[in-house]
C-alpha positions in Angstrom: 56.9 -117.3 -23.7 53.4 -116.5 -25.2 50.9 -114.2 -23.3 48.7 -116.6 -21.2 45.5 -114.5 -22.1 46.2 -115.2 -25.9 47.2 -118.7 -25.5 43.8 -119.2 -23.4 41.7 -117.8 -26.2 43.5 -119.6 -28.8 42.7 -122.9 -27.2 38.9 -122.2 -26.7 38.6 -121.2 -30.3 40.2 -124.5 -31.4 38.1 -126.7 -28.8 35.0 -124.6 -30.4 35.9 -125.5 -33.8 36.6 -129.0 -33.1 33.1 -129.3 -31.3 31.7 -128.0 -34.6 33.5 -130.7 -36.6 32.6 -133.5 -34.1 29.2 -132.4 -34.2 28.7 -132.1 -37.8 30.2 -135.7 -38.0 27.9 -137.2 -35.7 25.0 -135.7 -37.8 26.3 -137.3 -41.0 26.7 -140.4 -39.1 23.1 -140.3 -38.2 21.7 -139.4 -41.8 23.7 -142.4 -42.9 21.6 -144.6 -40.8 18.2 -143.2 -40.9 17.8 -140.7 -43.7 18.1 -142.8 -46.5 15.8 -142.1 -49.3 13.1 -144.6 -49.7 12.5 -146.9 -52.9 9.5 -144.9 -53.5 11.4 -141.7 -53.5 13.7 -143.1 -56.1 11.5 -144.9 -58.3 12.5 -148.3 -57.6 9.9 -151.5 -57.7 8.0 -152.3 -54.5 6.2 -155.2 -53.5 2.4 -155.3 -54.2 0.0 -156.7 -51.8 -0.5 -160.3 -52.7 2.3 -160.3 -55.2 5.2 -162.9 -54.9 8.3 -161.3 -53.5 11.7 -161.8 -55.6 13.6 -164.8 -54.4 17.1 -163.1 -54.8 18.4 -159.7 -53.7 19.2 -157.2 -56.2 22.8 -157.0 -56.3 23.0 -153.3 -57.4 20.7 -152.3 -54.4 23.4 -154.3 -52.0 26.3 -152.5 -53.2 25.2 -149.0 -52.0 24.1 -150.1 -48.5 27.9 -151.7 -47.7 29.7 -148.6 -48.6 27.1 -146.6 -46.6 27.8 -148.8 -43.6 31.8 -148.7 -44.2 31.4 -144.9 -44.4 29.2 -144.7 -41.2 31.9 -146.8 -39.4 34.8 -144.4 -40.4 32.8 -141.2 -39.3 32.6 -143.2 -35.9 36.2 -143.4 -35.5 36.9 -139.9 -36.5 34.4 -138.9 -33.8 35.9 -140.7 -31.3 39.5 -138.9 -32.2 37.9 -135.6 -32.2 36.4 -136.1 -28.8 39.7 -137.4 -27.3 41.6 -134.1 -28.8 38.8 -132.1 -27.1 39.4 -133.9 -23.8 43.2 -133.1 -24.1 42.8 -129.5 -25.0 40.2 -128.9 -21.9 43.2 -130.2 -19.8 45.5 -128.0 -21.0 42.9 -124.7 -20.6 42.3 -126.1 -17.0 46.2 -125.9 -16.4 46.6 -122.7 -17.7 43.5 -121.2 -15.8 45.1 -122.4 -12.4 48.7 -121.5 -13.3 50.0 -125.0 -13.0 53.4 -126.2 -14.6 55.4 -129.3 -14.7 58.3 -129.9 -12.8 60.5 -127.3 -11.0 63.5 -125.7 -11.9 66.6 -127.9 -11.9 69.5 -126.9 -9.6 71.6 -125.2 -12.5 69.0 -123.3 -13.9 67.7 -122.1 -10.3 71.3 -121.0 -9.5 71.7 -118.8 -12.5 68.6 -116.9 -10.9 70.5 -116.5 -8.0 67.9 -119.0 -6.0 67.9 -122.5 -4.6 65.5 -125.0 -6.4 62.5 -124.4 -4.4 62.7 -120.6 -4.1 62.6 -120.8 -7.7 59.1 -122.0 -7.7 57.5 -118.9 -9.2 59.8 -119.0 -12.4 58.4 -122.6 -13.3 54.7 -121.2 -13.8 53.2 -119.6 -16.7 50.8 -117.6 -14.5 49.1 -117.4 -10.9 50.2 -118.3 -7.5 53.0 -120.6 -6.5 53.7 -122.0 -3.2 57.0 -123.8 -2.1 59.2 -124.1 1.4 61.6 -125.7 3.5 62.1 -126.3 7.2 65.2 -127.9 9.4 65.3 -128.8 13.0 68.8 -129.1 14.5 70.1 -130.9 17.7 73.4 -129.5 19.1 75.0 -131.6 21.5 78.3 -129.9 23.1 81.2 -131.2 24.7 81.2 -130.9 28.6 84.7 -129.2 28.4 86.7 -127.2 25.8 90.1 -128.2 24.4 91.9 -126.7 27.6 89.8 -129.0 29.7 87.7 -126.1 31.3 83.9 -126.8 31.6 81.9 -125.3 28.9 78.7 -124.5 30.7 76.7 -125.5 27.3 74.0 -127.8 27.4 72.3 -129.5 24.4 69.8 -127.8 22.5 67.2 -129.3 20.4 65.7 -126.3 18.1 63.3 -126.2 15.1 65.7 -123.8 13.2 63.5 -122.7 10.6 60.1 -123.3 8.7 60.0 -121.3 5.6 57.1 -120.5 3.1 57.9 -119.3 -0.2 55.1 -117.4 -1.9 55.0 -116.0 -5.7 52.9 -114.8 -8.1 53.5 -114.5 -11.9 51.5 -111.6 -13.4 52.5 -111.8 -16.7 55.2 -113.4 -18.9 57.5 -110.4 -18.0 56.5 -109.5 -14.4 56.5 -111.8 -11.3 56.6 -111.4 -7.5 58.9 -113.8 -5.2 59.1 -114.0 -1.3 60.4 -115.7 1.5 58.7 -115.9 4.8 60.7 -117.4 7.8 59.9 -118.5 11.2 63.2 -119.0 13.2 63.4 -120.9 16.3 59.5 -121.4 16.4 58.4 -118.2 17.6 60.4 -115.1 15.4 59.3 -114.1 12.1 61.4 -112.4 9.4 61.0 -111.5 5.8 64.2 -113.4 4.2 63.5 -111.7 0.6 60.6 -110.1 -1.4 61.0 -108.6 -4.8 59.6 -107.7 -7.9 61.4 -109.1 -11.4 61.1 -107.7 -14.7 62.2 -110.4 -17.0 63.2 -108.3 -20.1 64.4 -111.3 -22.0 65.2 -114.8 -21.5 68.8 -113.9 -20.7 68.4 -110.5 -18.8 66.2 -108.9 -16.2 65.7 -106.4 -13.4 65.0 -107.0 -9.8 63.8 -104.7 -6.9 63.1 -105.2 -3.4 64.5 -107.1 -0.5 67.3 -109.0 -1.8 69.7 -111.7 -0.9 73.4 -110.6 -1.3 74.6 -112.5 -4.0 78.0 -113.7 -2.3 79.2 -117.3 -1.3 78.0 -120.8 -2.2 75.2 -120.6 0.8 73.7 -117.2 1.2 71.4 -117.2 -2.0 71.4 -121.3 -1.6 70.6 -122.0 1.9 67.9 -124.8 1.7 69.1 -127.7 3.6 68.6 -130.2 1.0 71.2 -128.0 -1.1 74.5 -127.9 0.9 76.1 -130.6 3.0 76.6 -130.4 6.9 74.2 -130.1 9.7 75.4 -126.4 10.0 76.5 -123.8 7.7 80.0 -123.3 7.2 81.3 -120.9 9.8 83.0 -118.7 7.1 79.6 -117.9 5.5 78.3 -116.8 8.9 81.0 -114.6 10.2 82.7 -113.1 7.0 79.9 -113.7 4.8 77.0 -113.1 7.1 74.3 -115.5 6.2 71.4 -115.3 5.6 72.2 -111.7 4.3 69.8 -109.5 3.0 69.2 -106.0 2.3 66.9 -103.5 0.3 67.8 -102.6 -3.0 67.8 -103.2 -6.7 69.7 -104.2 -9.7 69.8 -106.5 -12.8 70.7 -110.2 -13.2 71.4 -112.6 -16.3 72.8 -115.5 -17.8 74.2 -116.3 -21.3 75.5 -119.7 -22.1 78.0 -120.7 -19.5 78.0 -117.2 -17.7 75.6 -115.9 -15.2 75.8 -112.7 -13.0 74.1 -110.3 -10.7 74.8 -106.7 -9.6 72.7 -104.7 -7.0 72.8 -101.3 -5.4 71.8 -102.0 -1.6 71.6 -100.1 1.7 74.9 -100.5 3.6 75.7 -102.2 6.9 75.0 -100.8 10.1 78.9 -100.6 11.4 78.0 -99.9 14.7 76.6 -103.6 15.4 80.1 -105.0 14.2 82.2 -107.1 16.7 85.2 -109.0 17.3 83.2 -112.0 16.1 82.6 -110.8 12.6 80.3 -108.8 10.7 77.0 -110.5 10.9 75.7 -107.9 13.4 75.8 -105.3 10.9 73.1 -106.9 8.8 70.0 -104.4 8.5 67.4 -107.2 7.2 65.4 -104.6 5.3 63.7 -103.5 8.4 63.6 -99.6 8.9 67.3 -100.0 7.4 69.6 -97.0 7.9 70.4 -95.7 4.2 72.9 -92.9 4.7 75.7 -95.3 3.3 75.0 -97.4 0.5 76.6 -100.4 -1.1 77.2 -102.0 -4.1 77.4 -105.9 -4.7 78.0 -108.1 -7.7 78.8 -111.8 -8.8 80.1 -113.6 -11.6 79.9 -117.3 -12.2 81.1 -119.5 -14.9 79.6 -122.9 -15.7 81.7 -124.9 -18.0 79.4 -128.0 -17.8 76.4 -128.9 -15.6 77.0 -129.5 -12.1 80.4 -127.6 -12.1 80.9 -123.8 -11.8 83.5 -121.5 -10.2 83.2 -117.7 -10.0 83.7 -114.6 -7.6 81.7 -112.1 -5.7 82.3 -108.8 -3.9 80.8 -106.0 -1.9 81.8 -102.7 -1.1 80.2 -99.7 0.7 80.3 -97.6 3.8 78.7 -98.7 7.0 79.1 -95.7 9.1 75.5 -94.5 8.2 76.4 -91.0 9.5 77.0 -92.2 13.2 80.6 -93.0 13.7 81.7 -89.8 15.1 84.9 -88.9 17.1 85.9 -85.9 18.2 83.5 -84.3 15.8 84.7 -86.1 12.9 82.6 -88.6 11.1 84.1 -91.4 9.5 82.3 -93.7 6.5 83.9 -97.2 7.8 84.1 -98.3 4.2 83.7 -102.1 3.9 84.7 -104.5 1.4 84.2 -108.2 1.2 85.3 -110.3 -1.6 85.2 -113.9 -2.2 86.3 -116.9 -4.8 84.5 -120.1 -5.0 83.8 -123.1 -6.8 81.7 -126.1 -6.9 81.7 -129.5 -8.7 78.7 -132.2 -8.5 79.5 -135.1 -11.1 78.7 -138.8 -10.9 78.1 -138.8 -6.7 81.3 -136.6 -6.2 80.6 -133.4 -4.4 83.7 -130.9 -4.0 83.1 -127.5 -2.7 85.6 -124.7 -1.8 85.5 -120.7 -1.0 88.0 -118.4 0.3 86.5 -115.0 1.8 88.2 -111.8 2.9 86.7 -108.6 4.6 88.6 -105.2 5.1 87.5 -102.2 7.0 88.7 -99.1 6.9 89.1 -96.6 9.8 88.8 -99.3 12.2 90.4 -97.8 15.0 87.9 -95.0 14.7 85.2 -97.4 14.9 86.4 -99.2 18.0 87.0 -95.8 19.6 83.5 -94.9 18.8 82.3 -98.0 20.1 84.2 -97.7 23.3 86.4 -100.7 22.7 89.9 -100.8 24.7 93.3 -101.9 23.7 92.5 -105.4 24.3 91.2 -108.3 22.4 87.6 -107.1 22.0 87.9 -104.7 19.3 86.7 -105.0 15.5 89.1 -106.3 13.1 90.5 -104.4 10.4 91.0 -107.7 8.4 88.7 -110.6 8.6 89.0 -113.8 6.4 88.0 -117.6 6.5 88.2 -120.4 4.1 86.9 -124.1 3.8 87.2 -127.0 1.7 84.7 -129.7 1.6 84.4 -133.3 0.0 81.6 -135.6 -0.3 80.7 -138.7 -2.3 77.4 -140.2 -2.5 78.1 -144.0 -2.3 74.9 -145.0 -3.9 74.8 -142.7 -6.9 76.1 -145.4 -9.3 73.7 -148.2 -7.9 70.5 -148.4 -9.9 69.1 -150.5 -7.3 69.1 -147.4 -4.9 66.2 -145.9 -6.8 67.2 -142.4 -6.0 68.4 -142.7 -2.6 71.4 -140.6 -1.6 74.0 -141.8 1.2 76.8 -139.1 1.6 79.8 -139.3 3.8 81.6 -136.2 3.8 84.5 -134.1 5.8 84.8 -130.3 5.7 87.9 -128.4 6.8 87.7 -124.7 7.6 89.7 -122.0 9.2 88.0 -118.5 10.4 89.9 -115.5 11.8 87.8 -112.2 12.4 90.6 -110.5 13.6 93.3 -111.5 11.0 94.3 -107.8 11.3 94.1 -105.3 14.0 94.1 -101.3 13.8 96.9 -99.9 15.3 96.6 -99.6 18.8 94.6 -102.6 19.4 95.3 -106.2 20.3 93.9 -109.3 18.9 92.3 -112.2 20.9 93.7 -115.8 20.5 90.2 -117.1 20.5 89.1 -115.6 17.3 91.5 -117.5 15.0 89.4 -121.3 14.9 90.0 -124.1 12.9 87.1 -126.6 12.2 87.3 -130.4 11.1 83.8 -131.7 10.3 82.8 -135.2 9.6 79.5 -136.4 8.8 76.8 -138.4 6.8 74.0 -137.3 4.9 70.9 -139.5 3.9 68.6 -138.4 1.3 65.6 -141.0 0.8 64.3 -138.9 -1.9 65.6 -135.3 -3.3 63.3 -133.4 -0.9 64.0 -135.0 2.3 67.6 -134.9 4.3 69.0 -136.4 7.3 72.5 -135.0 8.2 74.8 -136.0 11.4 78.2 -134.7 11.8 80.7 -134.0 14.4 82.9 -130.8 14.3 86.2 -130.7 16.4 87.3 -126.7 17.3 90.4 -125.6 18.1 92.3 -122.4 18.6 95.5 -120.6 20.2 93.3 -120.0 23.5 92.5 -123.5 23.7 88.9 -122.7 24.1 87.4 -124.4 21.2 84.5 -126.4 21.9 83.7 -129.8 19.9 80.1 -130.5 19.0 77.9 -133.4 17.7 75.0 -132.0 15.1 71.9 -133.9 13.9 69.7 -131.9 11.3 66.7 -133.1 9.7 65.5 -131.0 6.8 63.0 -130.8 3.7 62.3 -128.9 0.7 59.6 -128.9 -1.7 
């Protein structure tokens, strides 16, 4: 990628030269019309007052006039072409000045950077400011009673879930800034990510700031137009606690079919873990406790466009120097890994993921948190998995004009107490099965309407079914 200043100077010089050529050509054309030497200057015979005029024109004199007229016409055509080229170059200069660019990155190219398509807007311009965003509102209607017939007490909820603004700035061909500012529930403002990239080469770069943890199929790619379902998979909420972001730095890259990312980050705050999972331990970049540091990495392979599979992991302590029992400090080592895959080919959308988390010193963590031997303790092992299938029934219909209509089904199992430390019992309500049927309508690539119903069951017969409607957009 050329330096934009050099490109701008180059175009200005070209325009200047072309303008000079055009002016010269125009001047020559005018000379051909009005600047011919007179017969007196050439010594040719002239009419004398009272003398008869020749009855026939001089053929030798007519030939130069015809040649001059043809030359003038040809020069006029050249001038018009030069003016057209000047207009084209002027438009290109204006585009460079304003930082405008063509189409945004496609899904595959954005994913290799660790971003959803709209989030990658800053990478699609040569210079200047980029603006993009997404949003979604969600209607949740819960069953009046749970699977055991007990009233749930839950009411229907209509939430403007998220309104997002992506703001980026490209300083040069090597450096850029990218950010996501989120308003949740129409009132809570968060920074979802904000970082500086150094793009050392087309295939490798360095990144530092508040970063999305590169795990799973949703955490980095959480725009509503990118994933199926009115709500994100439960596995990618309780085991991989989306949207999960922390402060740190590292590198990213992509070589042909392989892409990767690796970061060093501040760790979880383990004192906020619960029997429901790890989500409460996110520090979200705000005055994050950093006594305990973590490492995360991801590797994906894309054998063909639309298809990829890979794995990611996270490891680090979550104690932050605060988990102390009988004078001894415990680190609360936390490890998460997942394997995932996705195929989007000719209307088919198949996705699957398995994730597992494990905690060391979980018994001491529960003691420090004041948990008893009952079912309310933090699990020593947590795991979840889902498989999801959808098919765009209009994908092979040219008359549909790009409209998408995708029925989908997702089967998911999540257990946040898959293993408990010695002396602590598991709860029957933490091992849940979810079966979701729905349909997605995309009138165009940037707008989506998703309607689905989820059936929830567990050994405690406390699962609550729900019906969801989601309206989302991305630009």
